[in-house]
Structures are given as structure tokens and as C-alpha cells.
C-alpha positions as CSV (number, residue, x, y, z in Angstrom):
1,X,1.0,-121.2,12.8
2,X,1.6,-123.8,9.8
3,X,2.0,-121.1,7.7
4,X,4.3,-119.6,10.3
5,X,1.6,-116.6,11.3
6,X,1.2,-116.0,14.6
7,X,-2.0,-116.4,16.4
8,X,-3.0,-115.4,19.8
9,X,-5.8,-116.6,21.6
10,X,-6.9,-113.7,23.7
11,X,-9.6,-114.4,26.8
12,X,-11.6,-117.5,25.7
13,X,-9.1,-120.5,24.8
14,X,-9.7,-123.4,22.3
15,X,-8.6,-126.8,22.0
16,X,-6.2,-125.7,19.8
17,X,-2.6,-125.0,20.3
18,X,-1.4,-121.2,19.5
19,X,1.4,-119.6,19.7
20,X,0.3,-117.7,23.1
21,X,-2.9,-117.6,25.2
22,X,-3.4,-114.1,26.9
23,X,-6.7,-115.0,29.5
24,X,-8.9,-116.6,32.4
25,X,-7.1,-120.5,34.0
26,X,-11.0,-121.1,33.4
27,X,-10.5,-124.3,34.8
28,X,-8.6,-123.0,38.3
29,X,-11.7,-120.4,38.2
30,X,-15.0,-124.1,37.7
31,X,-12.4,-125.2,40.6
32,X,-12.2,-122.5,42.8
33,X,-16.4,-122.0,42.1
34,X,-17.2,-125.6,43.0
35,X,-15.1,-125.7,46.2
36,X,-16.9,-122.5,47.6
37,X,-20.6,-124.5,46.8
38,X,-18.6,-127.4,48.3
39,X,-17.5,-125.8,51.5
40,X,-20.8,-124.4,52.1
41,X,-22.7,-126.8,50.5
42,X,-21.9,-130.2,51.5
43,X,-22.2,-130.9,55.5
44,X,-25.2,-128.4,55.8
45,X,-28.3,-129.0,56.7
46,X,-29.9,-128.6,53.7
47,X,-28.3,-131.7,51.2
48,X,-25.6,-130.6,49.1
49,X,-27.7,-130.4,46.1
50,X,-26.3,-128.2,43.3
51,X,-27.3,-127.2,39.5
52,X,-24.6,-126.1,36.4
53,X,-25.3,-122.9,34.9
54,X,-23.5,-123.4,31.7
55,X,-23.2,-120.7,28.5
56,X,-23.5,-122.4,25.2
57,X,-22.1,-125.9,24.8
58,X,-20.1,-125.2,22.3
59,X,-18.7,-122.7,24.1
60,X,-14.3,-123.6,25.4
61,X,-15.1,-121.1,27.8
62,X,-18.2,-123.0,29.5
63,X,-16.7,-126.5,28.3
64,X,-13.5,-125.7,30.7
65,X,-15.6,-124.8,33.5
66,X,-17.7,-127.2,33.5
67,X,-14.0,-129.8,33.4
68,X,-13.4,-127.5,36.7
69,X,-16.3,-128.2,38.2
70,X,-16.5,-131.6,37.5
71,X,-12.8,-131.9,38.5
72,X,-14.0,-131.2,42.6
73,X,-17.1,-132.5,42.6
74,X,-17.0,-135.6,40.8
75,X,-14.7,-137.0,43.7
76,X,-17.0,-135.7,46.7
77,X,-19.9,-138.1,47.3
78,X,-21.6,-135.5,49.6
79,X,-22.4,-133.3,46.5
80,X,-25.4,-134.5,44.2
81,X,-26.1,-132.5,40.6
82,X,-29.3,-132.5,40.3
83,X,-28.8,-130.5,36.4
84,X,-26.2,-128.8,34.0
85,X,-28.2,-126.7,31.8
86,X,-27.1,-124.4,29.2
87,X,-27.9,-120.7,29.6
88,X,-28.1,-120.6,25.6
89,X,-26.0,-117.6,24.5
90,X,-25.3,-116.5,28.1
91,X,-28.8,-115.2,28.1
92,X,-29.8,-114.0,31.9
93,X,-33.4,-114.7,31.2
94,X,-32.7,-118.4,30.4
95,X,-30.5,-118.4,34.0
96,X,-33.8,-117.5,35.4
97,X,-36.1,-119.9,33.8
98,X,-34.1,-122.3,33.8
99,X,-33.6,-122.0,38.4
100,X,-37.4,-121.8,38.4
101,X,-38.6,-125.0,37.0
102,X,-35.5,-126.5,39.8
103,X,-36.5,-124.7,42.1
104,X,-39.7,-126.5,42.4
105,X,-38.7,-130.0,41.3
106,X,-35.7,-129.3,44.0
107,X,-36.9,-127.1,46.4
108,X,-33.7,-128.0,49.0
109,X,-31.2,-127.4,46.5
110,X,-28.0,-125.4,47.7
111,X,-26.2,-124.5,45.6
112,X,-26.3,-123.1,42.5
113,X,-22.6,-122.3,40.1
114,X,-22.6,-120.2,36.9
115,X,-20.4,-119.5,34.7
116,X,-20.1,-115.9,34.1
117,X,-22.1,-112.1,36.4
118,X,-24.6,-111.2,33.8
119,X,-26.6,-114.8,33.5
120,X,-26.1,-115.3,37.3
121,X,-28.6,-111.5,37.2
122,X,-31.3,-114.4,36.3
123,X,-30.6,-117.3,38.8
124,X,-30.3,-114.0,41.1
125,X,-33.6,-113.1,40.9
126,X,-35.4,-116.6,40.9
127,X,-33.6,-117.7,44.2
128,X,-35.1,-114.0,45.6
129,X,-38.4,-114.8,44.2
130,X,-38.7,-118.3,45.8
131,X,-37.7,-116.5,48.9
132,X,-34.7,-119.0,49.2
133,X,-31.9,-116.3,49.9
134,X,-30.7,-117.5,53.0
135,X,-30.4,-121.4,51.5
136,X,-29.4,-121.5,48.1
137,X,-25.9,-120.5,47.8
138,X,-24.4,-118.6,44.4
139,X,-21.2,-118.9,43.5
140,X,-20.6,-116.4,39.8
141,X,-17.6,-115.2,37.9
142,X,-16.9,-112.3,35.9
143,X,-14.1,-109.9,34.5
144,X,-15.5,-107.8,38.2
145,X,-16.5,-104.9,37.1
146,X,-19.2,-102.6,38.4
147,X,-21.9,-105.2,37.7
148,X,-19.9,-108.1,39.9
149,X,-19.2,-105.5,42.7
150,X,-23.0,-104.5,42.9
151,X,-23.6,-108.8,43.2
152,X,-21.7,-109.2,46.3
153,X,-22.8,-105.6,48.5
154,X,-26.9,-107.2,46.8
155,X,-26.0,-110.6,47.5
156,X,-27.3,-111.7,44.3
157,X,-24.4,-114.0,44.8
158,X,-22.2,-115.1,47.4
159,X,-19.0,-116.5,46.1
160,X,-17.7,-114.5,43.5
161,X,-13.7,-115.6,41.3
162,X,-12.6,-112.2,39.3
163,X,-10.7,-112.3,36.4
164,X,-7.8,-108.9,35.5
165,X,-9.5,-108.2,32.7
166,X,-7.5,-105.3,32.2
167,X,-4.6,-106.6,32.8
168,X,-5.1,-108.9,29.6
169,X,-5.1,-105.9,27.1
170,X,-1.6,-105.6,29.7
171,X,-0.6,-109.2,28.7
172,X,-1.8,-109.4,24.9
173,X,1.3,-105.7,24.4
174,X,3.9,-107.9,26.3
175,X,3.2,-111.3,24.1
176,X,2.7,-109.4,20.8
177,X,6.6,-107.8,22.3
178,X,7.7,-110.7,22.5
């Protein structure tokens, strides 16, 4: 940027200001997910316990998503975050393992906030194996592809926030042209 070379960030925004960014508003996605979990869990018979499954701790995508979660959950006294765990490089098996352990520690868990649908396949498997599909509300997000639709159809998650990945290519071309 200082040398006059324009830099455009695509899909995953960093904390460095560049000429442009094309992608989802990840803080808003996190806020939307957290609002859905609060709506389900804050006044339910099951205590408002929520697990947050993040990606790599150094990932700006995860950091911005966590910021969105915090914006909503930190101001809600009825909700208790029982854990914020990294699933590594968005690993489904790790999400499953973490969810299994947390369900043993907190059998009254009400909600799970997951960063990405591919990862949350493992989350859903752990919930199903524990026979808690009717108790644990899962919110996930992603590009809205076939996996997202399958997850909704099969009840793997009860809430899903989709961002327009194909639209990102259109917007990227427009930004480059500008």
C-alpha cells in the first residue's frame, strides 16, 4: 500500500487497512448467531449455558466472529459462556471431541455457537450421540452451499447465517475495475 500497490482482501478481513475488502461482515454474523442463541436459551427451562467453538486463535475470521458473540453475550446476564474452544484449523473431529467433553461437564448445555458449517458437522454428531438434539440449539454459518442446506434439512443446526460467496466474486471484479 505504501508503495502504491493496491491490496484487496478477499473473504477474511485482517486487522490491516488496505485499499479494499470483499467479504462478509463477520462481526455482524457473530452478533446474529448470538442473538438467536439468546432468544432460544435466555428464558428457557434449560439454563442459558452456551459453548463457543472457534477456529484458530490467530485467525482474524474467528477473532471478528468472537467479537460479534461478545457484543451480544457480554450484555446478557441470563447467558453463561461455559467455554471458548479452538477447533484448530476448523477441524470437525476436534469440534466433536470438544462438544462431547463439554456435554459431559454441562449436561444442561443449551446452545453452541459454531464458526463454520464444515466444522459443525462434528458438533452435530456429538449432540446426536448424546441424544440431546431437542435440548442443544446450534447456530452455524458459512457460504450457504449444499452442506448448509443438508444441515438444515437434517436438523444438524437449528440456526444458520449464510453469506454470499458467489457475490464476493462479483464484488471483487467491481472493486478491481474501480
